[in-house]
N, C-alpha and C positions, 0 to 999 in steps of 0.2 A: 352195653351188653345187648342182645336181642333175644327175646325167649326163644327163639330157634336156635342160637347160639347156645342157651344153656341147655335145651333140650340135648343137642349132640355131644355137649360136655357131659350130661349126666348118662347119657348112653356108653361114651368112652369110659367112664367112670366104672360102670357096671362090667362091661367087658374086661376092663383090666382086673376088676375082682375076680371075675371068672376064670382068667389066667392064671392069677396067682391060687386060686383055690384047686385048679386043675393042675399044677406041677407038684412033682414027686415029693413024698412025706420029707425027704432029706431037704427041702425049700429053705428053710429056716436054718439048718445046721452050715449052708452054703453061703448065707446071709453074710455080707461083708459093707460095712459102709463105715467111713471114716470122715474126721473133720480136720484139716492141719490150718493151723494160724500162723500166716509169714508176716513179715513185717508190714506187707503192702496189700496182703489179701487174706481171704480165707478160701479154702480149697476144700470140695468136697469129693472125696474118692470113693468108689464103691464098684462092687461087681454087678452083673445082672441084676440079680436077686436084689441087693441092697438098693440100686437106682431105681428099680421098678416098684420097690418099696416106698421110697423116697417119694416118686413119680406120683403114686396113688395117693399118698398123704396129702400131697402139695394140690391134686386136683380136688380131694373130698375137702379141704380147707377155702379152696378158692368157691366151691360149691355152695359152702354153708352161707358166704354173703352176710356172716354176721362179724359186725365188730368187736374185737376182743376175742375171737374165737383162735386157738392155738394148738400148734401140736408140738410136742416136746420129743426129742431124740435124745434121752437122757445117757449118761457115760457107759450104763450097762449096754446101751442099745448100739453106741458108737463103738469101733473098735480103735484101741490106741489112744483114745481122747482124755484130755484131763477136764475138758469144759462141755457142758451139754449145747444140744442146738435146739433153740426154741425158734418157731416160724409163726409168725401174728398176722393175722388178716386185719387190713384198715382199709375202710372205704374211702375212695376219693372224694374230694370235696364235690364232685359233681354227680349227677344220676348216672347209673350203670346202664 
């Protein structure tokens, strides 16, 4: 990944944070994010607020570029889930 790409993603992350800060105070009460495990896949279901939050968290994690950095979406953060969701950053074996 080039430094220009990183700069663009950092700007995007900042804008995404600005958008969520400008949302109405009931943003968190409207937040819906669910993980459903099927025999063949794991499905993430969410409304706009929940998916925006997930996207923001993923972007922050990607920009950290530190092996082992992770984000937890605990049972309390996910609706109707019996397991938490953990997303872990792993640098590939080549240079970014």
